[in-house]
N, C-alpha and C positions, 0 to 999 in steps of 0.2 A: 774299425780299430786299426791302429798302426803299430808297427814294431820299430823300436829304436835300438840299434846295435852299437856296441863298443863305447858305451858310457862307463867311465871308471866306477868300480864298485868298492864300497868300504865294508868288507866282510868283517863281521863281529863288532862293528861299531854299534854303540847302544841306540843310536838314532838313524840307522841305515835307511829305513823307509822314508824318513823326513829328508835325508840327504838326496835320495833318488827323486822325491817329489820336487825339491828345490831345483835340482839339475834339469829335470825334464820341463818343469814350468818355465825356467829361464830360457831353455832352448826353444820351446814352442813359442813363447812370447816374442823372442827375437825374430823368429820366422814370420809370425803373424800375430800382432798384438790383440786381435779380436777373437782369438781362439781360446776356448775354455776346456779344461781337462775334467772329465767325470771321474776317472779312476786310472790307476796304473799299478803294475805288479811285475816283478822280475820273473822270468820264465826259466824253469829248469832247476837242477840241484846246485847248491853252493859248492864251488870248487876253488881252492886257492889258485891264483894265477889265471883264472878264466873269468871273462866278463860275460855275465848273462844278459841276454836281450831283455828289453823292457816292453811289455804290452801296454799300450796306452789307448784308453777309450775317450774319444772326444764327444762333445755334445751333439754334433750333427754330422751328416754325411758331407754337407757343404764345407764344413770346417776341415774335415779329413781331406777333401779334394784340394782345398786351399793350401794346407800344409804340405801335401805330397807334391803339388806343383811348384811351391816356393822353396822347398827344402834343398834341392840340389844347388841352386844359386847361392843360398845362404851358407851351406856347408863348404862350397868351393871358396867362398870369401873369408872363411875362418880357418887360419892355419892350425889351431889346436884340434879342431874337429877333423881336418884333413889328416893330420898326423896320427890321430887315434883311429882313422878309417871308419868314422861314424857314418851310418846310413839310416834313412827313414824310409820304410816300405809299408805297403798295405799288408795287413794280416791275411795269410792264406790258410785255407783249411788243410788238415793233415793230408788228405787225399791229393789236393792240388799241389802241395809241397812235394809229395812223392813223385808226382808226374813231372814236375820241374827238375827234380834230382835225376830222374830216369833220362829225361831229355838232355840234360847237361852231361851226364856220363856217356851217353851215346855220341854226343858231339865230340867229346874229348877222345873217345875211341876212334871215331872217323878221322879226326885231325891227326892222331898219331899214325894211323894206317896210311894216310895221304903223305905224311912227312917221310915215313919209312920207304914208301914207294916213289918218293921224289916227284909227287904230282903237284902241278901248279894250280891248286884250287883254293877257294876261300869257302869255308863252311861257317855258318852263323845261325843263331836262333832269332827268328822274327815272328811275332804273333803265334807263339807256342808251336812253331814248326822249324825243323832244321832245313836251311836253304843251302843250295850249292851254287857257287859262281866259278865255273870252269873256264879259265882264260883261254886255253887251247881248244876248247870245244863248246862255244857259246850256246849251241842248241840244247845242251844239257842243263842250262841254268834254270833255276826255279826251286820249287819245293822238292825236297829229296823224297824219292819213293822208297820208304823205309818202314819196317814193322813198328818201330818205336814211334815214328811220326803218326802212323795210323792209329796206334793205341792212344796216344795223347789227344789226337783229333777226336776220336770217339768219346773219350772221357769228357772233354770240354763241350762237345756237342750234347752229350747226355746232361751235363750240368747247365746247359744253355748259356755258357759264358765263353764259347769259342770265338776267338777274334780273327779267325783265318779268313781268307778270301772266299767268296762264293764260287768263283771260277778260278782255277789255278793251272799253272803248267807244272808238270811233275818231271823229275829227272831221275833216271836210274844211275846210281853211282856204285861202281864195282871196284873193289881193290884186287889187284893182281899180285 
């Protein structure tokens, strides 16, 4: 399954499901004409002013991979989709989503601490791990030695979907 975000929603329209089907079918066919949609549904509660994401089930995993690989190029070439900040992503499990949120929050916290401490470092997420690139201390570069990184790595290892390196360098990163 894939998730399409920021597609305008016609709340209380008598045929809102049909409008969603037409919009998603048009989008998907423009990305890859050979892809067929099995089903789709808006996720979450209806709220005025909020665009709910759309969960889309495609006929095969190959079609999903084709859409996910071609979508960024198509979206970048379409000013309307860019303006609406439309994204197409793979559907995550609730547990995986929680891990990604935890990772992103920790990254933001570390970035804020580095900024306050006026540290010249680059922090980023790659393969479900927070990485450190310390310009003034290159030997610290690599995967950050952090409790959240360890928790996320253990989760994905347990789920057998961890995309981390088999051998890695670790960096201790301390805020003063």
